[in-house]
C-alpha positions as CSV (number, residue, x, y, z in Angstrom):
1,M,-92.0,-52.7,-104.1
2,K,-90.9,-49.0,-104.9
3,F,-87.3,-47.9,-102.9
4,D,-85.9,-44.8,-103.7
5,V,-82.7,-43.8,-102.1
6,L,-80.5,-40.8,-101.9
7,T,-76.9,-41.4,-102.0
8,L,-73.9,-39.5,-102.5
9,F,-72.6,-42.9,-104.2
10,P,-75.6,-44.6,-106.1
11,E,-72.5,-47.0,-107.2
12,L,-72.3,-48.9,-103.3
13,I,-76.7,-49.7,-104.0
14,Q,-76.7,-50.5,-107.5
15,S,-73.8,-53.4,-107.0
16,H,-76.2,-55.3,-104.7
17,M,-79.0,-55.4,-106.9
18,D,-76.8,-57.5,-109.4
19,F,-77.1,-60.6,-107.4
20,S,-78.7,-63.7,-106.6
21,I,-82.6,-63.0,-104.8
22,M,-82.4,-59.0,-104.7
23,K,-81.3,-59.3,-108.8
24,R,-83.9,-61.9,-109.3
25,A,-86.7,-60.2,-107.7
26,S,-85.9,-56.9,-109.6
27,E,-85.8,-58.3,-112.6
28,D,-89.4,-60.6,-111.4
29,G,-90.4,-56.7,-111.5
30,I,-91.5,-57.4,-107.7
31,I,-88.8,-54.9,-106.3
32,T,-87.4,-51.6,-107.9
33,V,-84.8,-49.7,-107.0
34,N,-83.8,-46.0,-108.0
35,T,-80.7,-44.0,-106.6
36,V,-81.5,-39.8,-106.4
37,N,-77.6,-38.3,-105.8
38,P,-78.2,-35.0,-104.1
39,R,-74.7,-33.7,-106.0
40,D,-76.7,-33.7,-108.8
41,F,-79.2,-30.8,-107.2
42,T,-76.5,-28.8,-105.5
43,L,-76.1,-25.2,-107.0
44,D,-72.1,-25.2,-106.1
45,K,-70.2,-25.2,-109.2
46,H,-67.8,-27.7,-107.7
47,K,-70.8,-29.7,-106.9
48,K,-70.1,-29.5,-102.8
49,V,-72.8,-30.9,-100.9
50,D,-71.0,-30.4,-97.6
51,D,-69.7,-27.6,-95.4
52,T,-67.7,-26.9,-92.1
53,P,-70.3,-26.8,-88.8
54,Y,-71.6,-23.5,-87.8
55,G,-70.2,-22.9,-83.6
56,G,-66.9,-25.5,-84.6
57,G,-66.2,-28.9,-84.6
58,A,-64.7,-31.7,-86.6
59,G,-65.7,-33.3,-90.1
60,M,-68.1,-31.3,-92.4
61,V,-71.9,-31.5,-92.4
62,L,-74.3,-31.9,-95.3
63,M,-76.1,-28.9,-96.5
64,P,-80.1,-29.1,-96.9
65,Q,-80.3,-27.3,-100.4
66,P,-79.2,-30.5,-102.2
67,Y,-80.9,-32.8,-99.9
68,V,-84.2,-31.2,-100.1
69,D,-84.2,-30.2,-103.4
70,A,-82.9,-34.2,-104.2
71,Y,-85.7,-34.9,-102.1
72,N,-88.6,-33.0,-104.4
73,S,-87.4,-34.3,-107.3
74,V,-88.2,-38.3,-106.1
75,E,-92.3,-38.5,-107.6
76,K,-94.5,-40.0,-104.2
77,T,-97.1,-42.6,-104.0
78,K,-99.9,-42.1,-102.0
79,N,-98.7,-45.2,-99.7
80,S,-95.1,-44.1,-99.2
81,I,-92.9,-43.5,-96.0
82,T,-89.6,-41.8,-95.8
83,L,-86.9,-42.9,-94.1
84,M,-83.6,-41.5,-92.8
85,M,-80.9,-43.6,-91.6
86,T,-78.4,-42.4,-89.0
87,P,-77.3,-44.0,-85.0
88,Q,-79.7,-41.4,-83.7
89,G,-83.1,-43.5,-85.4
90,E,-85.3,-46.1,-83.7
91,P,-83.5,-49.6,-83.4
92,F,-84.8,-51.7,-86.6
93,C,-86.2,-55.1,-86.1
94,D,-88.4,-57.0,-87.8
95,R,-91.3,-55.5,-86.8
96,I,-90.3,-52.5,-88.3
97,S,-89.2,-54.4,-91.2
98,N,-93.3,-55.9,-91.5
99,E,-94.6,-52.7,-90.8
100,L,-92.6,-51.2,-93.8
101,A,-93.4,-53.9,-96.4
102,E,-97.0,-52.4,-96.2
103,Y,-95.7,-49.2,-98.2
104,E,-95.5,-48.9,-102.1
105,Q,-92.8,-46.6,-101.9
106,I,-89.7,-46.6,-99.5
107,I,-87.8,-43.7,-99.9
108,I,-84.3,-44.1,-97.9
109,L,-82.1,-40.5,-96.8
110,C,-78.1,-42.1,-97.0
111,G,-75.6,-39.5,-94.5
112,H,-72.2,-39.3,-94.5
113,Y,-69.3,-37.4,-93.1
114,E,-71.4,-35.5,-89.7
115,G,-74.1,-35.9,-90.9
116,F,-77.2,-33.8,-92.0
117,D,-77.9,-30.8,-91.5
118,E,-80.6,-30.4,-88.8
119,R,-83.1,-28.7,-91.5
120,I,-83.1,-31.4,-93.3
121,R,-84.9,-33.2,-90.4
122,D,-87.0,-30.4,-90.0
123,I,-88.1,-30.0,-93.7
124,I,-88.3,-33.2,-94.6
125,K,-89.8,-34.6,-91.1
126,P,-88.2,-39.0,-92.0
127,R,-88.8,-41.3,-89.7
128,E,-85.6,-42.2,-88.3
129,I,-84.0,-45.6,-87.8
130,S,-81.0,-47.1,-86.7
131,T,-79.6,-50.4,-87.6
132,G,-77.5,-50.8,-84.0
133,D,-75.5,-49.0,-81.5
134,F,-72.3,-48.4,-84.0
135,V,-71.6,-45.8,-86.7
136,L,-70.5,-46.1,-90.2
137,T,-68.6,-43.6,-92.7
138,G,-72.2,-43.8,-94.7
139,G,-75.9,-44.7,-94.9
140,E,-75.5,-46.9,-98.0
141,L,-75.1,-50.5,-95.4
142,P,-77.8,-49.7,-93.3
143,A,-80.2,-48.8,-96.0
144,L,-79.6,-52.2,-98.0
145,C,-80.3,-53.3,-94.8
146,I,-84.1,-52.2,-95.1
147,I,-84.3,-52.9,-98.7
148,D,-83.1,-56.8,-98.4
149,S,-84.9,-57.1,-95.4
150,V,-88.3,-55.6,-96.5
151,S,-88.1,-57.1,-100.0
152,R,-88.2,-61.3,-98.2
153,K,-91.8,-59.8,-96.6
154,I,-93.2,-59.5,-100.2
155,E,-94.8,-61.8,-102.2
156,G,-92.8,-63.4,-104.6
157,T,-89.2,-62.4,-103.6
158,L,-88.2,-65.7,-102.1
159,G,-89.5,-69.1,-103.5
160,K,-91.8,-69.7,-101.1
161,I,-93.3,-66.6,-98.5
162,E,-93.5,-69.5,-95.5
163,S,-89.4,-69.5,-96.3
164,A,-89.8,-65.1,-94.4
165,H,-92.2,-67.2,-91.8
166,D,-90.0,-69.1,-90.3
167,D,-87.4,-66.5,-90.2
168,S,-85.6,-65.8,-86.8
169,F,-87.5,-63.3,-85.0
170,S,-90.9,-63.5,-87.2
171,D,-92.4,-65.1,-84.2
172,G,-90.5,-63.6,-81.4
173,L,-88.0,-66.6,-81.4
174,L,-84.8,-67.6,-83.1
175,E,-84.7,-69.9,-86.0
176,Y,-84.6,-73.7,-85.2
177,P,-81.3,-75.8,-86.1
178,Q,-81.3,-76.4,-90.0
179,Y,-79.9,-80.1,-91.6
180,T,-79.4,-81.3,-95.0
181,K,-77.8,-84.3,-96.7
182,P,-75.4,-86.2,-95.8
183,R,-77.5,-88.0,-92.8
184,E,-73.9,-87.9,-90.9
185,Y,-70.7,-85.9,-91.2
186,M,-67.4,-86.3,-89.2
187,G,-69.5,-88.3,-86.4
188,Y,-71.9,-85.5,-86.5
189,K,-75.7,-87.3,-86.8
190,V,-78.7,-85.4,-87.9
191,P,-81.8,-86.1,-85.1
192,D,-83.9,-89.4,-85.8
193,V,-86.8,-87.2,-85.8
194,L,-86.4,-84.9,-88.8
195,L,-86.2,-88.5,-90.9
196,S,-88.9,-90.0,-89.0
197,G,-91.8,-88.0,-91.6
198,N,-93.9,-87.8,-88.5
199,H,-94.8,-84.0,-89.4
200,K,-96.1,-83.1,-85.9
201,L,-93.5,-84.6,-84.2
202,I,-91.1,-82.8,-86.1
203,E,-93.0,-79.4,-85.7
204,E,-92.4,-80.3,-81.7
205,Y,-89.4,-80.7,-82.7
206,R,-88.5,-77.0,-84.1
207,K,-90.4,-75.3,-81.8
208,E,-88.9,-77.0,-78.1
209,Q,-85.7,-76.6,-80.4
210,K,-86.6,-72.8,-80.9
211,I,-87.6,-71.8,-77.3
212,L,-83.9,-73.8,-76.1
213,R,-81.8,-71.5,-79.0
214,T,-83.3,-67.9,-77.8
215,Q,-83.1,-69.2,-74.5
216,K,-79.1,-70.0,-74.7
217,K,-77.9,-67.4,-77.5
218,R,-80.1,-64.7,-76.5
219,P,-82.5,-64.6,-73.0
220,D,-83.3,-60.9,-74.3
221,L,-85.2,-61.7,-76.9
222,W,-86.7,-64.7,-74.6
223,E,-87.3,-62.4,-71.6
224,K,-89.6,-60.3,-74.5
225,Y,-91.1,-63.3,-75.7
226,L,-92.6,-64.4,-72.4
227,E,-93.8,-61.0,-71.9
228,N,-95.7,-60.8,-74.9
229,N,-97.4,-64.4,-74.7
């Protein structure tokens, strides 16, 4: 999987790739993360990429020329998709993460300031994605959420791909509670069923816990699960 990220702050993206699972996936060639800085494509001698909005208003708007030229510089595969990180986009979820994992290449546009000149949308026609109903100073953190989430779906990123299959939301439910050593800590014990060695009972217990946990913590998810099952 190849990720190409258009960002004014490439260090924010690159630093995330130097740690943990993402670092191993990069070193193993499972994923490749490149950054393209629109500032390198501006025709302005001062490297300016934003300007005041027509019609007035606070803040600065990202200019179309640097972003369109930066986007056009990216070599695209046949199985490629372009995303724009914006609060106006469709809410990101596990279903979308699974969809994106089917592509060979994901190009991500990260905004800043008051956002993109509308012509960037008109020309590039990206799929707009939001990571929640809140506003951040830039699109880099949401872009990293996309990269991290999608990478987990790709064979080889995790030690066992089954780890992703058991994640919260993978089947519409929250994940069951997990335990490790010691068996007892400060009076809290690991449930006996997990020590029984009976895999059928353990599977039944975990399914029950997923249901109970979802009902308690995310009744909205539980309602959606009932509608779909």
